[in-house]
N, C-alpha and C positions, 0 to 999 in steps of 0.2 A: 368284779367291778364291770358295771355297765358300758356298753359302747359309748354311750354319753358322756360318762365321767372320764373315760379313757381320751376322747376327743377333746373334752374341756381342759383336762391337765397337759396334753401336747400343746395345745394352742397357749395355755398359760406359760408351760416351759419356754415355748418359742418366744413369747413376749419378754420373758426375762433374760434369755440368752441375748436377744438384740440390746436390750434395755442395759443390762448390767455390764456388758463386755463393750458398749458403745464408748469409746474414750474421746477426751478432748482432742480435737485436731489442732496440731501446731499450725501456725501461719504459715502458708506456702511462701517462705521468704524469697526464694530465687524468682518468683513471679511477682506477687504482690508489693511486696518492699522495693522492688528494682525496676518494675514497668509502670508506665503511666496508661491507664485504661484506655482513654480515649485516643491516645496516639497508636496504641497497639492495633485499634481498629482502623486506623486510617491508614497504616502502611501496608505493602505489599497488594494493593487493590482489595482490600478486605472490606466487608460491609455485612448487612442484615438481610437475609431473605424475608418473605411475606410472613413467616411464623417466628421471626425474631432469631433465627438461627444464624450464627457467622459463617460466612461463605469467604472462600478466598479465590479471587479470580472466577467468582460464580461457581467454584466446586466446593464440595463438602470435605473437610479433613478432620477426622475424630480428633487428632492431637490439639489442633488449633481450636476446636470447639471446646474442649477439655480446658485449655489454658484460660479462655474467655470466662468460662463457667467459674473457674477457681479464683480469678481476680475479682470478679464481680460478687461473689460469696463473701469475701474478705471485705470488700467496700461495703456491703450491705451490714456486715457485723459491726463496722465502724461507725457507720453514718445512720443506719436505719432506715435509709431513703428506699422506698418502695420500687424505684426504677431499677435499683442493682437486684432486687428480690425476683422481679420479673425476668431480668436478663438469665438469672441462674436457671429458673424454672424452664424458660424457652428452650435452653440448650438440651434440656432432657427429651424433648420431642425427637432429635435426632436418634438418641439412643433406644427410645420405645418404639422406633420404626423398624421392625423386623426385616424390611428390605435392605436396610443398610448394614445388616449383621451376617454373618456366617456361623452356622450351628455345627456342632461336632459332637460326637460321643452320645448320640441320642437326645441332642439338646441341652446336654449338660456342661458343655464348654462353648465359649462364644469368642470369635475372632473379630476383629476390626480391620477390614481388608483395605488395602491400596489398589485400587483397579487401574492402574498405570504401570508401565514398565520403568523401573529406576536402575541405572547402572547395569550391573549383571543380575539384577532381580526381575521376574518375569511376574505379571499380574495374574492372580491376585498374590500379594505378599502381606506379612503381618510384622508388626514391630514391638519389642519389648518396651520401649520409650512410650509408645502410644498405648498399649495396653495399661501399663502402670498408671500413666497419668489421667487416663479415663477413670481408672478406679478412684484415684483422688478425687476427682470431680463428683462421682457418684456417692461417695462417702459424705461429702459436704452437702450434696443435693439431699441425701437421706437426712441429714441433720437439719436442714432446713424444713423440710416438708414431712419427715417421718414415713415417707412412702417406701415400704419394705421391698417392693419390686427392683428398686435401686441396690439394695444389699444383695439380692439375689442375682442381679446382672453381675455385680462386682465378683462374687463368688464364681460366675462363669467366666468371666474374663480371665480372672486369675488361674483358673483350671486349664484354659487354653495356654496362657501365658507360660506355664510352667512345663509343659511339654517341651521335649528336647526339639531343637532346629531341625534334625533329620525326619523327625515325626511331623513336621509342620509348625511346631511351636517356636518360642522365641529363647529358649535356654541353650546357649552352646557353651564352649570350652575356650578359655583363654590359651595363649600359646603355650603358658606353663602347664596347661592341663587343668585349670580350676574352673569352678562354675562362673558362667558371665551371662548377664541378661543383655541379649543383643538388640541393638537399634535395628540392624539389617541382617537377620537371621540367613545362614547359608551364603552371605555373600563374600566373596574372597577378594573383592577390591575395596572393601571398607570393613574390615575385622575390628571387632571389639571397641566401638566408639564409646570413649569415655562420658560424654555429657548424656546421652541418651541412656546408658547404663544407669546413671545416677537418677534420672526421672523415674525409671522401671523401679528401682529399689526403694525410692521414697514411697511409691505407691504400695509397694509390697510391705513396707514397713507399716503403713498407715492401715493396711488391710489386716495384717497380724493383729494390729491393736483390737480390732472389731471382732475378730475370729481367731482367739489364741489358741483354739483347739485344733486349727488346720496346722497339723504337724509338718506336713510337706512344705507348705508356704514358708514357715517359720525355719525350716532347715534350709531351703534356697536361699532365703533372705540372709542367714547368719553365715553361709557359705560364701555368698556374693560380698558381704560387708568384708570378710578377711581376705578375699581374693583380690580387692581393689586396693587394700594396702600392700599386698604381696606384689602387685604388678605396677604401682603407681610410679615408681622411678623410671620404668619403661618407657613412659610417655613423656618424660621430661628430656629437654637437650640443654646444652650448656647456658642458652640465654632464652629458651621460649619452651613451648610444650606441644605435644603431639594431639591431632584430633582422634586418630585410630591406631592400631598397631601396624597399619602399612607406613607409618611414618609421615603422614600427610600433617603439616603443621597447622594449627588453628589460625584462623583470622583474628584481628584485634577484637573484633565483636563476640566471637566465640570464647576467646580468652576473658573477656569481661563476663561472658555468662557462667563460665564454669568457675569463676570467681565468686559469683553470687550463689552458684549451686553448693560450693564448700560452705560459704556462710550459712546456708540452709542446713547443710547436713551437721555442722558444728551445733546449731541451735537445737536439733533432734537429739543428737548422741551425746554431747558434751565431751568430744573426744578431741584433745588439744592437739592432735595430728592434723586435722583439718584446719585449724589457724596457721600451724606452721606452714603448709602447703600454700595457703593463701599468702603469706607473707613473702614466701619464693616467687609465685606469680605474679604478685603485685609489684615486687621489684622488678621483675623482667618487663612489665607493661608500663613502667614509667615513661611517659611521653609518646606512648604509642595509642592512640586514641581510636574509638569506634565511631565513624562517620556516617555510617549505613543505616543503623538501627537507631532510629530518631525516638523512640519509645523509651530508652533506657533512662533511669534517673537514680539518684541517690547512692552512690555518687554517679552522677551522669557520664563523668569523663573518667578520671584517674581514680584507682583504688590505692595508690601511696604515692608519695612526692619525696624526692631528696631534700633531706634537712640541711640548710646552708649554715656556715660559719658566721657569727656575728660577735666580734669583738671577743675572739677566742673561744666563744661558746657556741654549741649547735642549739639553734632556737627553731621551734616550729613557726614557720613564716606565715601562716594563716592565723596566729593567735588573736588578732583583733575580729577577724571574721568570725572564729569560734565563739569568742565571747557575745558578739552581737547574736549569735544563733540560739542563745540560751532563752528560754521561755518561762513565764511564772506559771506556777500551778497553785491549786487551793487546797488546803488541809482541813482538819475536822476542828481546829482551833477557830471556831466561828467561821471567818474568812481569812485567808492569810493577809496580814497586814493589821489586823486587830488586835486588841490586847484582851487576855483572858487568863483566869488561872485555870491549870490543867495539869495534869501528871503524864499525859501522854500526847504526841502528835502522831496521827495517822494519816498517811497520804496514799489512797488507793486508786486502782484502775489506770495506771500509767501505760503508755504505750511501750512497754520494755526499753527502759533507759539505762545508760551506762553511768551517768554522772548526774548527782542532784547536790545542790549547796542549800542548807539551811543557815540562813542570816538572822543572827539575834539582835538584841538592843547592844549598840556599840559599848556599853557600860557594862555589859556582863563579861566576865572572865570565862573562856570556856576551856574546859578539860575534857577532851573526849573521852577519857577513861571512866568520867563520872556518868557518862550517858550509856544506856543499854539501847543498842540500834540493831534492828533486824530488818533484813529485805527478803523478799520472796518473789516468785514468779509462779502464780497459782498457789497450789499447796506445797510447793519446794521452797526450802531456803536456798538463798542465794550467797555465795561467799563475796564479801565486800571489804574494802579498804577504807580506813577513816582517817582524816587529817584535819587540822585546823588552819584556815587562813584568815587573818584578820578577825573580824567578828562572825564567822561562818564555819560551819562544820560541812566538810566535803565528803560525800559518800561515793565511791566508785565501784564498779563491778564490770570484769570482763564479760561476764555471761549476760548481764542486763537483769532489770528487776521491774516488777510491776507494782509491787506495795511495799511500804516502808513504815515501820513503826518505831518511835523514839520515845524511850521512857526518860522523862527528865529527872535530874538529880533533885533531891529533896529541897535544896535551898531555891530552886527556880520553880518547882511545882506549888509553891507558897505564894508566888509573885504573879503579877501581870506580866506576860512576855510577848515581846514583838517578834514575830516569826514571819520570815519570808522564804518561799522556796522556789529555786530555779532549777531548771532540768536541762540536759541535752541528750537528744536522741539521735543516734548516727543515721538512722533512715530518713530522717526528715530534712537533711540539708545536703547540698551538693559539695561536701568535704570529703578528702581521701579517709579511708580507715586507717591507713597506716602511714608513718613516717619511716624513712629509711636513710642510714649514713654509711657510706663507703668509708672502709678503714684502710686508707693506702691502697696501692695496686698490687704489690706482692711483698712477702717477708719470707725470709729463709729462716728456719728453725731446726735444731737438731733432735734427734730421737729423744724422749725424755724431758724435753723442757716443758716447764709448766706455764702457759699462758692464760692470762685474764684481761678482762677490760677495765679500765679505770675511767669512770663516769659518775655524774650525779645520780646515785642508785635511789634518790627519793623521787625522781622524775617521773618513773614509770614502773608499774609492777610487773609487766608481762613481755619485756624486752626478750628478744631471742637473737643470739649471735650465730649465724652460719658461716660456714668455711668450706673450701675446696682444696684440694692438694695436687702437686705433680712434682715430677723430679726435675723438670726443667720449666723456665720462664714461657718458651713458646708452647708448651704442652697445657700450661695453666689454664688458657683460655677454653680449651677442648674439654675440661671437665666440668661435670654437673654439680650443682648444689643439691643437697638431699636433707629430708627432715631429720634422717638419722645422724646427719654430721651438724649438730648445732648443740648449743648450752644457753644456759640462763645466765647472762654476764652478772646479774645481781647476787646469785648464790652458788655459782659454779665457775670453775676454771677447766681448761682441757690440758691433758698430759698428750705431748705431741707423739703420734703413734709411729710416725715414719720420717726420717729426715727429707727435707724437701722444702719447696716454695709453696707458701700458703696464702689464700686471699679470704678476706673476711668482710661481711656486712652485718650490720645491725638493723632489725626492723622491731618497730613497737606500735602498739594501737594508739590511735589519736583520741583519747576518751576525755580530755580535759583542757582547759585553757593555760596551764603552765607547764608547757611541754620545753623546758630549757634543760637540756641534758648535761650541760657543763663541757668542759673538754674531753673529748673521748680519745683514748689511745690504748694501744697494745703494751702490755708489761710483760717481760720474760722474767721468770724467776729462776 
């Protein structure tokens, strides 16, 4: 084969490698859905230099630049406004400036240096959080521009990131000896920071989607994911959580950010353990507001609120506000609100909603069993629950869906049907994600007792009951809640493992305007 043909096929193979393996990038939830773009730019003396690159106190920070590029990328995806396109492109000028980078291994690995001393770290030092977040930005820049130099740089950033910290990289070990992506490698005063680890792992996850043949990256990602859950309880305290393994407590603002990170991780991995941890942290954070970071949004303040008793029933007290948050959408039945004969209703391009109400003619008798309803997010089907309220069919999903198809029963497909669709998107309004109910202060149970919760089981499909245990009442408040010490009160009970005092609380997602849980009480069999 001629050299020309060999070169041609190598170029062709390279093209297919990039294009075939380029995956859809999830919305970077913990930034875009929770930060207000212009507010982010205004805080901490941030601004833009003459080339449009974001600076903080007139200094360049690769992490801040990456954050800004990511949130503007998603805003451009949503709006198509060129101002956001140019903001994304402008941030790449920093990464294409070789003077801002540090090259290792004959140029095959690149670090993003911090050129100032920080704590017990001496300049230059490198961060797994920054390396991983920069990769997330570069992949989005590539998706926008098809500039393959960004893919090449992302590979080099990961190669450096995956070096052990003793070799100058960012991979360290947890106290238990497992793999950990360090925000501050080699630091003894801030060991194994949780929030920075998460941003690093998100970047690694997205990188592996683009480069699935990078076995080392996939191995480090998988080991990191496993180690996070092995060590997660070590970060928690009886009523709060820690920033690092040195025991430093997070601020209210950091708790708020870690909640949004776990929301992001759930949307990536669909692992229910993330939701359970969010429920515990949200419960801890009730009435502990972040007043410093003004660019936070949705929810701006509280992730959860205590649900009060009303006439012996527990009722979500923001019910009216929730209903007022519903917005109408258009479907393919001409336009919603028109009469037309059709066999299907299709609603597409939603912004990942958890609740949708289809309202029909009031004269129509609705039996949800006669409807074939499917929801999806992209190409993946999403589990949904369906119920009827008055003349509406309510479709709900914990995961969120972007597309909905409703096949009408024969008796309706031959008629002209009035349809109106209303949705609720938890990221669009400043309402808490969870409601919480405290079940008493402490209860004594004997070994072997079976305990369950009596409440309106139709009110929510994803409630979780958490409990903690101690031998004495004074010691109860010193114990931790844990995702492993929980059960679904709709389908499960617990068999008391040890005689003593127990404390319970229930948390549930606020995804619909009918959060009447009824009278909650513990029942011992």
